[in-house]
C-alpha positions in Angstrom: 0.0 0.0 0.0 1.3 3.4 -1.0 1.9 6.2 1.5 -0.9 8.3 -0.2 -3.4 5.5 0.2 -2.5 5.2 3.9 -2.9 8.9 4.3 -6.3 8.9 2.6 -7.6 6.0 4.7 -6.3 7.6 7.9 -8.0 10.9 7.0 -11.3 9.0 6.5 -11.2 6.6 9.5 -10.9 9.4 12.1 -14.2 11.0 11.4 -15.8 7.7 10.4 -15.2 6.1 13.9 -16.4 9.3 15.6 -19.5 9.7 13.6 -20.4 6.0 13.7 -20.3 6.0 17.5 -22.3 9.3 17.7 -25.0 8.1 15.3 -25.1 4.7 17.0 -25.6 6.3 20.4 -28.4 8.6 19.0 -30.3 5.7 17.4 -30.1 3.5 20.5 -31.3 6.4 22.7 -34.2 7.0 20.4 -35.4 3.4 20.6 -34.7 3.4 24.4 -36.9 6.5 25.0 -39.7 4.9 22.9 -39.7 1.7 25.0 -38.8 3.2 28.3 -42.4 3.5 29.5 -42.9 -0.3 29.2 -39.5 -1.1 30.9 -39.3 1.4 33.8 -40.9 0.4 37.1 -41.3 -3.3 36.4 -38.6 -4.6 38.7 -36.4 -5.6 35.8 -32.8 -6.2 36.8 -29.9 -4.1 35.3 -28.4 -7.1 33.4 -31.6 -7.6 31.4 -31.8 -3.9 30.6 -28.2 -4.0 29.4 -29.1 -7.0 27.4 -32.0 -5.1 25.8 -29.6 -2.3 24.9 -27.1 -4.7 23.5 -29.6 -6.3 21.1 -30.9 -2.8 20.2 -27.3 -1.7 19.4 -27.0 -4.7 17.0 -30.2 -3.8 15.3 -29.3 -0.2 14.5 -25.7 -0.9 13.5 -26.6 -1.6 9.8 -28.4 1.8 9.8 -25.5 3.6 11.5 -22.8 2.4 9.1 -24.3 4.1 6.0 -24.9 7.4 7.9 -21.3 7.3 9.2 -20.0 6.5 5.7 -21.9 9.5 4.2 -20.9 12.0 6.9 -17.3 11.0 7.1 -16.8 11.0 3.3 -18.1 14.6 3.2 -16.0 15.6 6.1 -12.8 13.9 5.0 -12.8 15.1 1.4 -14.2 18.5 2.4 -11.3 18.9 4.8 -8.8 17.9 2.1 -10.3 20.4 -0.3 -10.3 23.1 2.4 -6.6 22.5 3.0 -5.8 22.7 -0.7 -4.6 19.0 -0.7 -6.7 18.3 -3.8 -4.9 21.2 -5.6 -1.5 19.8 -4.5 -2.5 16.3 -5.7 -3.7 17.6 -9.0 -0.5 19.6 -9.6 1.4 16.3 -8.9 -0.7 14.6 -11.7 -3.0 12.6 -9.4 -6.6 12.7 -10.4 -9.6 12.6 -8.0 -10.6 9.0 -9.0 -7.1 7.8 -8.2 -7.1 9.7 -5.0 -10.3 8.2 -3.6 -9.6 4.7 -5.0 -8.8 3.2 -1.5 -12.0 4.7 -0.2 -14.0 3.1 -3.0 -12.6 -0.3 -2.1 -13.4 0.4 1.6 -16.9 1.4 0.7 -17.4 -1.9 -1.2 -16.0 -3.9 1.8 -18.3 -2.0 4.2 -21.3 -2.9 1.9 -20.3 -6.5 2.1 -20.0 -6.3 5.9 -23.4 -4.5 6.1 -25.0 -7.3 4.1 -23.5 -10.0 6.3 -24.7 -8.0 9.4 -28.2 -7.7 7.9 -28.3 -11.4 7.0 -26.9 -13.0 10.1 -26.7 -10.7 13.1 -29.8 -8.5 12.5 -32.3 -11.5 12.5 -30.7 -12.9 15.7 -30.8 -9.5 17.4 -34.4 -8.9 16.3 -35.5 -12.3 17.6 -33.8 -11.7 21.0 -34.9 -8.1 21.4 -38.5 -8.5 20.4 -39.0 -11.5 22.7 -37.2 -9.8 25.6 -39.3 -6.7 25.1 -42.6 -8.7 25.0 -41.6 -10.6 28.2 -40.7 -7.3 29.9 -44.1 -5.8 29.0 -45.9 -8.8 30.5 -43.8 -8.8 33.7 -46.3 -6.3 35.3 -49.3 -6.3 33.0 -51.1 -3.5 34.9 -48.4 -1.1 33.8 -48.6 -2.3 30.2 -52.2 -1.3 29.8 -52.7 1.5 27.3 -55.6 4.0 27.5 -58.0 4.4 24.6 -57.7 0.9 23.1 -58.5 -2.7 24.0 -55.7 -4.4 25.9 -55.1 -8.2 25.6 -52.0 -8.5 27.8 -54.0 -10.0 30.6 -55.1 -13.5 29.4 -58.9 -14.1 29.3 -59.9 -10.4 29.4 -60.1 -7.5 27.0 -59.8 -4.2 28.9 -60.4 -0.7 27.7 -60.4 2.6 29.6 -60.1 6.3 28.8 -57.5 7.4 31.3 -54.9 6.0 33.7 -53.8 8.3 36.5 -52.7 8.3 40.2 -49.3 8.2 41.8 -48.8 4.5 40.8 -50.9 4.9 37.6 -53.3 2.2 38.9 -56.5 4.4 38.8 -58.7 4.1 35.7 -61.6 6.2 34.2 -64.6 4.8 32.2 -63.6 1.1 32.3 -65.0 -1.5 29.9 -64.1 -5.2 30.4 -65.0 -8.2 28.3 -64.6 -11.5 30.1 -63.6 -14.2 27.5 -61.9 -16.6 29.9 -64.5 -19.3 29.2 -63.9 -19.1 25.4 -67.5 -18.4 24.7 -67.1 -15.0 23.2 -68.1 -11.7 24.8 -70.9 -13.0 27.0 -69.8 -11.2 30.1 -69.5 -7.4 30.0 -68.6 -5.1 32.9 -68.6 -1.3 32.7 -67.7 1.2 35.4 -67.1 5.0 35.8 -64.0 4.4 37.8 -61.6 1.5 38.7 -58.5 0.6 40.6 -55.8 -2.1 40.0 -54.0 -3.6 43.0 -51.2 -6.1 42.9 -48.8 -7.2 45.7 -45.2 -8.2 45.2 -45.0 -11.9 44.6 -48.8 -12.4 44.4 -50.3 -14.5 41.7 -53.5 -12.4 41.5 -54.3 -9.0 40.1 -57.3 -7.3 41.9 -59.7 -5.1 40.0 -62.0 -2.8 42.1 -64.7 -1.1 40.0 -67.0 1.7 41.2 -70.4 2.9 39.9 -70.9 0.4 37.1 -73.1 -2.2 35.4 -72.7 -5.9 35.0 -74.2 -8.1 32.3 -73.8 -11.8 31.5 -75.6 -14.1 29.0 -76.1 -17.6 30.4 -76.1 -19.3 27.0 -73.3 -21.8 27.5 -75.2 -24.8 26.2 -77.4 -23.1 23.7 -76.6 -24.1 20.1 -79.2 -22.4 18.0 -80.2 -18.7 17.9 -83.8 -19.5 19.1 -82.4 -21.4 22.1 -80.0 -18.6 22.9 -82.8 -16.0 22.9 -84.7 -18.2 25.4 -81.7 -18.6 27.7 -81.7 -16.3 30.8 -79.2 -13.4 31.3 -78.1 -11.7 34.6 -77.5 -8.0 35.0 -77.0 -5.7 37.9 -75.9 -2.2 38.9 -73.2 -1.9 41.5 -71.5 0.7 43.6 -68.4 -1.4 44.1 -67.4 -4.6 42.5 -64.2 -6.5 43.2 -62.7 -9.5 41.4 -59.3 -11.2 41.1 -57.5 -12.3 37.9 -54.9 -15.1 38.0 -51.7 -13.8 36.4 -49.4 -16.5 37.6 -48.4 -17.4 34.0 -47.2 -13.8 33.6 -45.5 -13.3 37.0 -43.6 -16.5 36.7 -42.5 -15.5 33.2 -38.9 -16.1 32.2 -37.5 -13.1 30.4 -35.5 -15.3 28.1 -38.6 -17.2 26.9 -38.9 -17.2 23.1 -42.5 -16.4 22.1 -42.1 -15.1 18.5 -39.7 -16.6 16.0 -41.4 -16.6 12.6 -41.4 -12.8 12.1 -40.0 -11.9 8.7 -37.4 -9.7 10.3 -36.1 -12.7 12.3 -35.2 -14.7 9.2 -32.0 -14.8 7.1 -32.1 -14.2 3.3 -31.9 -18.0 2.8 -34.8 -18.6 5.2 -36.8 -15.9 3.5 -36.3 -17.4 0.1 -37.4 -20.8 1.5 -40.5 -19.4 3.2 -41.8 -17.1 0.5 -42.8 -19.9 -2.0 -44.8 -21.7 0.7 -46.6 -18.5 1.6 -47.2 -17.6 -2.0 -48.6 -21.1 -2.8 -51.0 -20.8 0.1 -52.1 -17.4 -1.1 -52.6 -18.6 -4.6 -54.6 -21.6 -3.4 -56.8 -19.3 -1.4 -57.4 -17.1 -4.5 -58.1 -20.2 -6.6 -60.7 -21.6 -4.2 -62.4 -18.3 -3.7 -62.6 -17.7 -7.5 -63.9 -21.2 -8.0 -66.6 -20.8 -5.4 -67.6 -17.5 -6.9 -67.7 -19.0 -10.4 -69.8 -21.9 -9.3 -72.2 -19.4 -7.7 -72.9 -17.3 -10.8 -72.5 -19.7 -13.8 -75.8 -21.2 -15.0 -75.7 -24.9 -15.6 -75.8 -26.0 -19.2 -79.3 -27.0 -20.4 -79.6 -30.5 -21.7 -79.6 -30.7 -25.4 -83.2 -31.8 -26.1 -85.7 -30.9 -28.7 -87.4 -27.7 -27.8 -91.1 -28.1 -27.9 -92.0 -24.6 -26.7 -93.5 -22.3 -29.4 -91.1 -19.3 -29.8 -93.2 -17.0 -32.0 -94.8 -15.3 -29.0 -91.6 -15.1 -26.9 -89.7 -11.8 -26.5 -86.0 -11.2 -26.1 -86.6 -9.8 -22.6 -86.8 -13.0 -20.5 -88.9 -11.6 -17.7 -91.6 -10.5 -20.1 -92.3 -14.2 -21.0 -93.4 -15.0 -17.4 -96.5 -14.1 -15.4 -96.3 -11.5 -12.6 -96.1 -14.1 -9.8 -93.2 -15.9 -11.6 -91.5 -12.6 -12.2 -91.6 -11.8 -8.6 -90.2 -15.2 -7.6 -87.4 -15.0 -10.1 -86.4 -11.5 -9.0 -86.5 -12.4 -5.3 -84.4 -15.5 -5.9 -81.9 -13.4 -7.9 -81.8 -10.7 -5.2 -81.1 -13.3 -2.5 -78.4 -15.0 -4.5 -76.6 -11.8 -5.4 -76.7 -10.7 -1.7 -75.3 -14.0 -0.7 -72.5 -13.7 -3.2 -71.7 -10.1 -2.3 -71.7 -11.0 1.4 -69.3 -13.9 0.7 -67.0 -11.7 -1.2 -67.0 -9.0 1.4 -66.3 -11.6 4.1 -63.3 -12.9 2.1 -61.7 -9.5 1.4 -60.2 -9.1 4.9 -58.5 -12.5 5.0 -57.3 -12.2 1.4 -55.8 -8.7 2.1 -54.1 -10.1 5.3 -52.5 -13.0 3.4 -51.4 -10.8 0.5 -49.9 -8.3 3.0 -48.1 -11.1 4.8 -46.6 -12.2 1.5 -45.6 -8.6 0.7 -43.8 -8.3 4.1 -41.6 -11.3 3.3 -41.0 -10.3 -0.3 -40.1 -6.7 0.6 -37.8 -7.8 3.4 -36.0 -10.2 1.1 -35.2 -7.6 -1.6 -34.6 -4.8 1.0 -31.8 -6.8 2.7 -29.9 -6.7 -0.6 -30.7 -3.1 -1.6 -30.0 -1.6 1.8 -26.6 -3.2 2.0 -25.6 -1.2 -1.1 -26.4 2.1 0.8 -22.8 2.3 2.0 -21.6 2.4 -1.6 -24.3 4.7 -3.0 -24.0 7.2 -0.1 -20.2 7.2 -0.5 -20.5 8.2 -4.2 -22.7 11.1 -3.0 -20.7 12.2 0.0 -17.2 12.0 -1.5 -17.8 14.2 -4.6 -20.0 16.5 -2.5 -17.2 17.0 0.0 -14.6 17.7 -2.8 -17.0 20.3 -4.3 -18.0 22.2 -1.2 -14.5 22.0 0.3 -15.7 22.3 3.9 -14.6 20.0 6.8 -15.7 19.7 10.4 -19.2 19.1 11.8 -20.9 22.2 10.4 -22.1 22.2 6.8 -21.1 18.5 6.2 -23.4 17.5 9.0 -26.4 19.4 7.6 -25.8 18.0 4.1 -25.4 14.5 5.4 -28.6 14.7 7.4 -30.6 16.1 4.4 -29.2 13.4 2.0 -29.9 10.5 4.4 -33.4 11.8 5.2 -34.2 11.7 1.5 -32.7 8.2 1.2 -34.4 6.9 4.3 -37.8 8.3 3.5 -37.7 7.1 -0.2 -36.7 3.6 1.1 -39.6 3.6 3.6 -42.0 5.1 1.1 -41.1 2.3 -1.4 -41.5 -0.4 1.2 -44.9 0.9 2.3 -46.1 1.0 -1.3 -44.9 -2.5 -1.8 -46.5 -3.8 1.4 -49.9 -2.3 0.3 -49.5 -4.0 -3.2 -49.3 -0.6 -4.9 -46.0 -1.6 -6.6 -44.0 -4.8 -6.7 -41.8 -5.8 -3.8 -38.7 -5.6 -6.1 -39.4 -2.0 -7.1 -40.4 -0.9 -3.6 -37.1 -2.2 -2.1 -35.0 -0.6 -4.8 -36.8 2.8 -5.1 -34.2 4.6 -2.9 -31.3 3.1 -5.0 -32.9 4.1 -8.3 -33.4 7.6 -6.9 -30.0 8.2 -5.3 -27.7 6.3 -7.8 -28.2 9.0 -10.6 -27.4 11.7 -8.1 -24.2 10.0 -7.1 -23.2 9.5 -10.7 -23.9 13.1 -11.5 -21.9 14.4 -8.5 -19.0 12.1 -9.1 -18.8 13.1 -12.8 -18.8 16.9 -11.9 -16.3 16.4 -9.1 -13.9 14.5 -11.4 -14.1 17.4 -13.9 -13.5 19.9 -11.1 -16.9 21.6 -11.6 -19.5 22.8 -9.1 -22.7 21.2 -8.2 -24.4 23.0 -11.0 -23.2 25.6 -13.5 -25.1 28.9 -12.8 -23.5 30.5 -15.9 -25.3 28.0 -18.1 -28.6 29.4 -16.9 -27.8 33.1 -16.4 -25.5 33.8 -19.3 -28.0 33.2 -22.1 -30.4 35.5 -20.3 -27.9 38.3 -19.8 -26.8 38.0 -23.5 -30.4 38.3 -24.6 -31.0 41.4 -22.5 -27.8 43.0 -23.8 -28.9 42.4 -27.4 -32.3 44.1 -26.7 -30.7 47.2 -25.2 -28.1 47.3 -28.0 -30.9 47.4 -30.6 -32.8 50.2 -28.7 -29.6 52.3 -28.5 -29.1 52.0 -32.3 
């Protein structure tokens, strides 16, 4: 390795390591603050919190590497331009492409490292972090309850309330509870204006105390038909105070290392994704085939038997209904109306399940292509940051930081936008995962080309000069 190459790499690595650690810290803290509410106050030991931070650090590392690559390339080459090192290299006959050749090789190596990280370490960290986070949330389910939506963290119950307050946040307003512990649906409903949750350390029970409420329960356990269910009795009562206990021993005895989720698309490697996608696609195609076959059988009229027609046709009209009496017309229309409604209802009932299966397939497809496209972000952002730094000729954390943030925001949002469109089936998964690459690659090519020719970002004279010449010609004619 030549002395010049060593110097270029040394100039690049100093800001790279600093920016990588700073970006990594910011991303980890962002996720920590988002999840802090579900972790704090649950009696979780420090080693488990540190383990959660460790897995989170592994998750955000593939995102921190491209940002550090972009920012450090702008800073390193901007600093060299600011110190006239580019001019010295050019006077010595060294072109910009030759000067940054070791950085190009480094960017390719970092792209490979990023792909290996995304393919091997990222799924492992996602598996561990998500399961640890879910187990921490269920360690004290009372604190995991969220106002304004139904909560299913407590097994056998669906709980909704408007507000949680008090010193220990165990007081509730406008409580609605569905008891589904007997697996018979929402046959037991409790509403109350106020409520309180009490749980003692080491106790297997969670105590609910409700005030000023209403209790209703349908006693239709053995009723099979709708007529029998209507005849079954129901109990209801108003209460000023109602107290009941919920067994949460399965949650309090929960091991934080228990693996609950392992088939999420983010928890699989590229090889596992490629093996899983055909199976999901075949099941989705089979669902579509069965639904379409059922719909076709519902609307196609059976072929009439080929027999000699003995009906006189000279009095028949082309409008089929006109050939029937009024009573028969009504029967035909009623039968058609009922059949159409049945078909429409069947289609509407199938839409939700079909959309869910299609979206699940899109998640796996998009993740598969995104693992490959996102690993190239190091290389693409380098070819944007390096020429940009040589053009602006500014080092340090000032202007380069602003430019790097603006460029990465465009890249990140275009990548997210493409993934969202692909997940909603608006575009293909391949296109959705590569939208950001297709958008940023031409920009990198343009900047690299202008920097290698020692030109600015854009040539203002190419726009202003024709206008000024035109104005000069007009004034010259008037003066003559």
